[in-house]
N, C-alpha and C positions, 0 to 999 in steps of 0.2 A: 303810516299808522302812530300815535304817538308809542315811546316807549315804555309809560306807564299803563297801556291800555289792554285787555290782556286777548288774544283769542283766545277766541271759542270752539270748543269741541260741539261737530254738529250735532245735531238733535237726536238725528236716527242712530248714530255712535254712541251717545249716550243709552241710550235705550236698548241698544245690542251688547255693548261691555260693561254698563251698569247695573242690568238687571240681571243678575247672577241667579244660579241655583247651585248648592251643595254640591254637584257631581262637576262643577266650574273648579274646585276649591282642593285643595287636600287637606280635607280636615281631620284627617288621622294625624297631619303631621300639623296642623294649627294645634291641636288639642295636645300635643305632647309637648310642645314649644308653651302652651299655657303653662303647664304641670309645672315645668322650669321656672317658669318666669316669677309667677303672683305666691303671694300666700292667702288669696281668696281660694272661696271654692270655685269648681270646674264642672258643668252640667250639659255633656252633650248624648245622655241618653233619650229616649224614648218619649219619654214620661215628662221627662223634666223640658223639654223643646214643646211638647203641645201645652203645659202650662200656659206657655208665653207666647202663643201661637196667634191669640187675638187680645184685645182690650176692651172697652165699651162701646166699638162701631160693628159695624155691620161687617169687618173685613177678617179676612183669614190668611198670614202667612207664618209657617215653620221654621221658624230661625236656625242657623247654622248651628249655634250652642246659645249656653248661658252660664255667664263669668257674671258672681256672685264677690266684689270686691271687698276688703277689708282696710284698703289703706289709700289713699291718694297715688301713693308709687302704686298700686295695683292696677288703678285706673291705665298710668301712662304706658307699665308693659304691658295690657291689655291689646293696648292700641298699636304698640309696638308691633306684637304678634300678629296683630291683623295685618298691617302691612305689610309684614314679611311676607303672608298668605295672601295680599291680595280680598280678603275677605273686609265687605262692608261693617259697620259699626252703628247701635243705635244705643241709645241709654232710657232707661228705664225707671219712672218712679212708683206712684202709687198701680200704676196700669190701669187708669180709668178715661184716657181719652176718648172722645167719641168720634173723630172721624179718621181715626185707622192711621195715625201715623204714629202706633207704639207698636206696629208689628210687622216685622219683615222678615226678609232670604238676610239673615245680618246676625252677626254676635252680639245678644244682648246681654248689656250689664243692666243687673237690677242694683241699684245704690239703695234701697232700702233697709237692706236686714242690718246693716253695721255702717253707714254714713250714716246716721240719722240726728247729728247733735248739732248745736250751735257753737260755735268756734267762738263767739267774742259778741255781746251784748254790751252795750255803751249806749245809757241810759243818759249821760250828760251829754255828749255827741249827736244822739237821737240815729244811733244806725247797730246792724245788728252783722255779722257774716255769719252763714250757714251754709249748707254743704248740701248738696241737690238729694237726698236721702232725708233732709230736715222737714216734719211734719206739720204744716200749715199754724197749726193750733200749738205745737212746741213753743214756736217763737213767741203766740200772740201772750198763751199763758208765762212766758216767763217775763215779756214787756206789761204786762196787767199792771204790777204792783208799783210801778212809774210813774200809771198814768200814760203808756204809748202801746198802740195796736203796729201790724202791719196791715195794713188796710184793703187788699186784695184781698178777699174769702169767700173762697166758691163754696153753694154747697157740699162740697165734699173735704169740706176743712179741718174737720177730723181725723182724715186720712192722705189727704193729695198731697205733694210734696212739693219743694218749694223747684227741683229737679222739671217736672212738669209743669209746677205754675210759669215759670220762667221760659219753658221751651214753647207754650201753648197763647203767653199771655194770658192771662188768664186775671177776671174780675173777680163776679161773684156780687152782692147785696151792694159794699160797700165801700166798691168801686164808684158809687155815687158820690164820695165825700173826697174818697183817695186815688178814684184813676185808675189803670190797669194797671198789671204789672209793671210794664216796662218806665213808667210814669214814677215807680219807686225804687229803680235801681239804682244804683251809684256807679261800680263798677263789678267785672267780673273777672275770675281768675278762669283761664281759658286753655283748653291743647288741641291744638289742630292733627288731622290725621295726619301730616306728615311729618308729628313727632314734636315740633314747636309749639311753645308756652309761651303766652302773652293775658298782662295784667290791662285791661282795657275799662275806660271810663269817659268821663267827660274829659272834652279838652279843647283850643281854638285856634284858629289857625296856626299862631307862631308856636304851639307849641307842635301842632300836625307837622309843619316843616322841619322842626327840631329831629324830628322820630325820623322822617323820609329821611334827612339826610347823615342818620346813623346805619344807613345800611340795611342788612341783611336782609331777611324773609320779614321781618316784623315790618322793618322800614320800606320794601317792597307792598306789601298789602296796604298799609299807609297810604303811598303815592295809587297804587291802583281805585283806591279808594276816594282820594281827590279829584282821580280823573273821573272817575264815574260820576262824582257829584256835578263835578260841572259840567258833565254831559245832557245830566236828565233832570237838572234844579228847577227845570221848567215847566217840564211834567209832572215832573211828583208833586209842583205849588198846585199845579190844576186838575189832576187825576185824582190823587186822593181825598177822598168824602171826608171835611171837617164834622163830623161827628164823636161824640164820646168813645163811640165801641167802632171804629177800624181796627178789625183786627184780622183781614185777611190780607196775603199779602207778606213780605217783606218790608219792615220797620226803615224803609229808606229812608222816611220823613226827619227821623232824630241824625239824620249825617245831614242835614241844617242848621245852622248857625242862629239861633235864638236872637231877642234883642238884645242880650248881656255877650253875644258874639258868642256862644260855646252851643260844641254838640255833645253827644254820647256815643261810643261807637260802644260798649254795650248793650245800652237798649237800642239799635239798631241788629242786634243780635238776639234779644228777647223776641219770642215769636219765630223763630226759624226752627221750631222742631227738628232741634236733632240734623238738620241735615245742612250746617255749615261748620258747626264748632262741638267740641265738648267742655260743658261747663265743668269745672273743679269747688270752684268758691263760685258766691256770691255774696256783696258788700251792699246790705237793701235799708232803706232809709227806713224809720220808724216815724209816726204821728201821733196829734195828742189823740187818747180817745178817751169821748164823753163818758164819764163817770155814770151820769145819768140820761136814764132814759126815757121815752113815753113811743106808745104806737097810736097810730091813730087810723083809723080801716075804714072806708067811706064804700057803704053799698049804692047797686046802681041797675038798671034796670035789665044791662049789656053788659059785658065786656067794651063793645063798642064805645058806650057811653063815657063808660070809666074811662078809656084810654082820651077822649075826649077832654079830658079834664086835667091830662098829664100835663100841658103848661101854666096853664095856673096854680098847680098843686108847687110846683118844679119854682115859682115866685118866692115859698119861703123858708128855700133853703135845706130841705130834708137830710140827713143823711143814709137814709136809705130808702128804698122806693120801688116799690115791685108791687105787680099785676098780677089776678086772679080770676079765671072764669069757672062758669058752672059746670061744665063738664071734669076740672080737675076736681071738686069737691063732689060730685055727684060720683064719681070715680073711688074717690077714699072711702064713701058709704057702701058702695057694690065690692068693694076686696074685704071690706072688716078689718082694715086698717088700724093701728092702735089709734092711729091719728083721726079717728071719725069720734071717738069721747069729746075730741077739743072742734067740732065743729061748731058745738051751739053756741061759741061763742063770735061768732061772727056775727054784722048785723045784716038785717030783711035785703037780699039782693039776688043777683043772677049774674051779678058781674062786680069785685073789689080792689079797691089801689086800699096797699098796706106804707102808709107813710111812716115813719121812723124819723121821731126830733130828738136831740142829744144838746147838752149843756153841763153846767159845774152843778145843777142843782136839779132835783126834781122838780121842783118848783118855776124853774126856768124853763125848763124842756116842757113842761106842763102849758105856761104860757104861748109856746110858742106854736104848738098845735092847737091853742084855743084861739091862736090868732087865724089860724088857716081857717077850723071851723066857720068862725065870725065871714071871715070871704068867703066861704061858699054858702050860706046859708041862700037859700032860694034855688039854688042850682039842682041839675040834673039827678045828685045824690037820694037816693032814697032813703037812706037816712045814715047818720055818722055815729062811731062808739071811739071813744077813748081809754085807752087800757095804759093804765098806771103801773099797777103791780107788777115786780117781773114777772110772777108764776104766770099772771094770766097774758102776760106779751110773751110767754116761751110758747104757749100753746100756738097760738098764729104763727111763733117761726117754724112750729113741727110741721104743721098743713103744709106753709110755705115750701120745704125744706123736703117734703114727700113727694114734691113734683114728679121727678124720674118714675118713682117707684107705683105712682098713682095710677100713671100713665101706660105700665107694661100690662099685659095677662091680662087685662078687665075681663072677667065675666061674661059671656055673652056675647063679647065682642071681637072683632077681627083682632091677631094680634098686628102690632104698632113696634116701628123701627127710625133707629135716629137714623140721619140726614137731611132731613132741612128743618134742623133742631135748634139754630142759634142766629136766624136772621138777623141784622138790625138796621133799623132808619132814622132818623132824625126825630127825635121826641117829641116834639111838635108833629111829628106826621103818624104817630102810631095810630090814632083811630082811622081814618081813611085806608094804614098799611094793612089794619087788622080786617076789615070789611072787604077790599081787595082780593086779601091771602085766602078768607073765607069761602069768596065767588069761585077763585083756582080749585080749589079744594074738592067745592061742590062739582064745578064742571068735572073735576079726575073721578067722580065719588069717593074721595079721601075724606078722610073725618078725625079732630085731633085738637085738643086742649089746646088753648093757648093763651100763654102765663110768662113772667118772667120780667126782667130789670125795664119795668116800664119806664122809668125814669128817664130812666138812659138809650132808650128807643130798640133793647135785645127783646126778641119774643123766644120763649120757647116750645117747640111742638116735640110729638110723636105721632106718626103717622102709620096708618094701615096701607104702609105698600106691600106689595104684594113682590116678593124676594126670591120666589120658588119656581116661578115659573115666566119660561120664555116671554111671553105678553104681557105677563104682572111687569116684567123686567124694561121691555122696551117702551110700557106706559110709565113708567117708573122715570125712563129717561125722558120720554117726552114734557113730565110734568116736571122735571126738575131743569130744564130748559128754561121752559114761560117762567118758574118761580125768581129763577137768579138775573130774567129779564126786568121783571116785576120788581125785585127789589133795588135793582141799580137804575131803576128809571127813578124810583124815590130818593135817589143821590144816596142809598144804603151802602152796604156792607153784606157781604153772601156770608160771611161767618163777625157774628160779635161777640164771641166767648170762647169757643173749644176748636179755634183754630180750622185748616184749610184739608191738610190731608191729603188723603184719598177721594174724601169725598165730596170736597169743593173744587178741589186747586184745577180742576179740568176748566171750568169757566170762569175762573179770575181773570182771564183776556176780555172779559164784559166789564170789570171793571176799571180798567188801568189800561186798556189798549196794549197791541201787539209791541209798542217799543219799552213800556215799562215792562214789561213779561220777559223783552229782551232783557232787560236790567236785573231783573230777580235771576237770570241766570250767570250772568254776569258778577253780580254778587258772591252767589253759590259758589262761582268758580273762581274768584277770589280767595277764598274761603279754604276749599275743597275739591282745588284743580280735578283731582283724579276723578270724582263723585262716587267715595264710596260713604259718603256720612247719609244714612238713610237716603237712598238713592229710591225714587219713582214717586215720594212726597213733598206737595208743597210746588213742587218746579219739573219744570219736566213730568207732572204725575202718571200713574196710570190711572184707566178711564175708571170712572166710578163703577162701573159695573165687571170689572174685573177684579180678582184675588175675594169672591163676598165668598164669606162664611156659608152660606145654604147658596143659593145660586138654581137656577133651572134644571141640574142635576144632584139635587140633593132629594137622596130617597135614603133615609137610616136606617139603620139595623132597629126593629121592634120586637123584641123577645118578648115574648109570654109572661107573664108576672102574678105572682102572689096578688099584690097588692092592683086593686082596679084602677087606680089614678082618676080618678072620674071627674075632676077638674080639666084633665086635659085629655080629654075622647076618650079613655082606657088607654093612652100612648104612653110609654115609659120614653121615646126618643122626645116626645112632645118635651113631658117633665122634666126634661133634661135639658132645655131651651130657654126655663124661664131666668135662668141668671143673666141679668142686661149687665151686668158685667161694673157694675158701680162701686163696688167697692169696697160699701159701708161696715161690712165684716169685717177689713182690715184695721179698725179702727187698735188703739191702743187700751182705750176707755172708753167707757159709754156712761149712761146715766139714766135714770126712768126705768122705764119697762124694755129697755135697751141697753143696758147693764153688763151683758153677761153675752155678747156679741163680739168678737167671737174668742171663746176663753182659750183654747190651743193655737189660735194666732197670737194672741198677746203674748203668751210665753215664748213659741219660736221666732216670730216673725215672717214664717217659712209660708210664700204664695200658695203653698201643695196642702197646709193645714190649716186655710181658708175656706172657708166657704164656696167662695168664690172660686177656688182652688179647685178643689171637689167637684163643684159640678161641670165647669171643664171639661176635670180629664172624664166627668160620667159621659159629657158629652162628644170630647174624643173620640 
């Protein structure tokens, strides 16, 4: 065996040793050590742990404790204390993850309260340095005067953080022009569980050899990465889907040199979901932000015909390209959401494509849209509508960004959940995939809206899984087996935006094969040989039906109350479920009808003072 090849811990030993309970740790000693070591806030009380026991997913794991660091040094000392007592570690930003990667039996570090500033903004060289707690829109707003932006902008852009975006390899509408988060990272300062600090980024093979020659822990890591690459490069080239939204798995493809001979270790770690390292700071690229934009919205007889036109519209190089279906629009109306007043601006149809064009001037952007309209004349589109005024465009975007909220707790409909919410296929296959996915929903008597980033082949759904009974959970597992088979048969990715976490990682072997799954285990072990970084997520994961927030044994206390909760079948327990964890109440500011939500959080930046935090405490 090569000296630089890692000896792997057997899987069963990992599952036994890495998945600990608080009883396996001297929690009192750990808490005492943290109080001696850091200036930040340390919270091991039941209420604080309850606040961080879940995210936006179907999962719940009560943390060992919560640390709110005030400085970089606090983070380093927190990890040192955890190492001393053998406690796992998990970093958390906005807590909006949808696959269960942001909850674990670990010490959770919440970066969002204090470590949220921009360290450096360099418009001339088009980069910025940010902390994990920096909010997406904080950087976008700061860069806007220079006609620059951070490209990937998830729907949660006004409250999601860079730690979460880099942890999950996030995308959003404008990944259409900018690519995924990984493709916009230049370098990162990282901290390993063993205390090693490194700055990783772009390098060539000569620079790699130089790092190896310097020895030490860092040199050994580079040597092991080189060895891993040599053994798996052919499989990475063969098995990784070549699509815009391959988010599933580790980014081992970023270890392969490009045409310029360079590769980027930081980009290989983006999307690793806190399972390998702790990000201390990131240097990210800024791209040109088109100052003038217009929207072209096309209405079709159904979402399937709309999806069939994706390749044709891509020929016109839009900077944003979304799809909506009739179910989502109907849900906005059924729920009486604020966006219902905006629905009248949509053209006739039962499926829509929302296409954004950008340019230096409004006239140029309009001309791009009109050329696309001319090319589509006589097509299946029932109607086309061009939105030039900014306020009209904002109404359309408000409808699109209402997606998750519009598909949850719809009056008269069964409850819907995450779990199959971001699969991705090649953009030219979206129409066929949607038809086959609908057939699969029908087979299992499920229903879901289908919308999302059609220009990049990523489909968002929220499905009426029964996660509260043994037969329902068994049926959900059977569906997931077929759904993962379906997307991989299209050459797609099980996750196209939200990551694997626990909800999808169990099925990654279908995408990558057993040999690359072994490579994932080795990649994690290179960085985290003790398997203390967010264990049980992404690699050697918990099963999808473990750690469920609900589950077959979910029988909550349902007290008699003065208020009758008619929309919740008279059940206070049902009402307490309504928060879907998306965290919109964690914004620093707002506008329009939502400019006051949530005032207490805006002042304190405390999870417990957000509406989500209160809802989670009620549920607990």
